N, C-alpha and C positions, 0 to 999 in steps of 0.2 A: 280279208286283211287289208287294213289301210296302213300304208306307210306314212310316217310323218317325216317330211323333208325339212331339214333345218333352214332357217332363213339366212340369207347371205349378209344381211345388215342387222346388227343387233338393235334392239328397240331403243335402248338408251342413247346410242350414238346418233341416231337420226334426230332425236330431239335436241341434242346439244348443238348440232350444226345449224339448226334453224334459229338459234338465239343470237348469232353474230359473233364478234370477237370478244375474247376474254379481256379483263382489265389489264393484266400484265402485257398482253400483246399491244394494246393501245398505248400504254405508257412507254414501252420500248420504241414504238413507232414515233411518238412525240419527241422522245429524246434524240432519236436518229435524225429527224427532220431539223430539230434545233441545232444539232452539231453541224449538219450540212450547211444550214443557212449561216451560222456563225462563221464557219470557215470561208464561205463564199464572200461574206462581207469583209472579213479580214483580208482576203486576197485582193478584193477591190480597193481597199484602203492602201495596201502596200503598193499596188500597181499605180495608184494615183500619186503617191509619194515619189516613186521612181520617175514617173513622167514629169513631175514638177522639177525634180533635181536635174533631169536630162535637159529640160528646157532652159534652166538656169545655166548649166554648164555650156550648152550650145551657144547661148547668147553671149556669154563671157568670152568663149573661144572665138566666136565670129568677130567680136569687137577687137580682140587682140590681133587676129589674123588681118583684119582691115588696117589696123595701125601699122603692122609689119609690112603690108603691101605698100603703104605710103613711104615707109622708110626705105624699102628696096627701090622704089621709084626714084627717091631722092638720091640714093647711092648711085643709080645709073645716070642721073642727070646732073650730078654735082659739078661735073666739068663745065657745063653751060652756065652755072651760077657763079663760078670763080673766075678771077682774072689772073693773068700772068703776074708773078711776084714782082712788085715794084711798079706795075703799070696798070692801066685800065683796060688793056687789050684782053680779049677772051683767049682761053686755052683751046687750041684747035688740034695740035699735033704733039707728038712726043718731044719734038725739038723745042716747043714752047716751054717745056719743063726743065730744060738743061740748066743745071745750077740751082734749081728751086729747092730750098731747104725743106719744104713740106714733103719732098720725096724721100728724104733721109731724116725723119724726125728723131729727136732725142729728148724724151720727156724729162729725163733727169736734169738736162741743161736748159729746159724751157723752149725747145724747138718742137713746135706742134706739127702734126701731120694732117693728112686729109680726113682721118677718122674724127679729129676734133672739129674740122669744118663741117662734116656731116652731122655731128652732134649739135653744133650751133644752128644748122639749117633745120633740124628736126625739133629742137626744143623751144621753138618760138611761142608755143602755147603752154597751157598748164600740163604738168606731168601727172596730175591726178584727175581721174574721170569717175563720175558716179553714175551707175546704172540702176534703174528701178525695175525689178523683175518680180512679179507676183506680190506686190505691196511690201517688198523688202528692198533695202538699199545695199548696193555692193560698190565698193570703191576699187578702182584699178590704178595702181601706182606704177609709173614707169621710171626706171633708174638707168643711168648710163655709166659705163666704166670703160676706160682705155688703159690697158696694161702696158707698163714700160717695156715688157718683153715683146709685145706685139702692138706697136704704136699705130699701125694702119688699120687695126680691127676695132670696130666699135661694138661693144657688148651691151645689149639692151635686155633688161629683166623686167617682166611684167608680173605683178603680184595682185591677185584679186582677193578681197577680204569682205566678209559679211560685216557690215558696219554695226549691226545689232549686238553681236556677241564677239566681235573681233576675231572670228575664225578664218584662217586662210583657206580659201576655196581652191585656188589654182596658182601655179607659178610656172612661167615659161621664160626661158632664156634663149636669145638668139644672137648670133654674131654676124656683122655685116662689114664687108670690105668695099669701099667705094671703087667704082669701075675705073676712076682716073688713076688709081694706083698701078694698073697695068701699063699705062702710058709712062709712068716713072721707070718701070722695068724695061720697057721697049726703048726708052731714050738713053739707057745705061748711065743714069745719073750717079 
C-alpha cells in the first residue's frame, strides 16, 4: 500500500507568486508614493514660506531695536547736549536746573519739557525708512507723541508696512524718559 501524502503548497499558488505583483497592488503603491511625495513638497513649501516671514520679521525688529537703542542713548546723554536755561553753560548738576521751566513743563500753556528736547534731538533725519527684504519693500514710519498728562515722557511708535499691498506687518510702541529728568527731581524744582 502506498500512501499518498498531500502537498503542502497548492499547485496554483506557486504559479501565481512567480508572476510578480498584481495590478491593484501596483496602483495602490503608486498612489501612496504620490501622496507621500506631494505632502513632502507641500511641507517644504510651507517651511520656506515661514522661513521667509521669519527673516522679514527679524530684520524689521532688528531695525526698530537699533533705532530704539539710539533713542535710549540720546535720552541718557541729553544732559550733555543741552545748556542751562538762558545761558550757554552746560548742565552738570541738579543745582544747574533750579528754576528751569523744562523741569515743570505745562504743555497746555506752551511750556515744553525735556521730552520735547529729546524729540528734537532724535527727529533730525527722516521719520520714514524703507527696507528691501526678499525683493519686497517695507516702510517703517516713526511717530512721536508727548501727552499733556506725562510731559516728560516721549512715546515713540514704529509701524512697519508692506508697501506692495499696504499691509501692516508690525507695530511697536516704546516710552522714553530722559535721564536729565532725575536731576529735576533731585534739585527739588
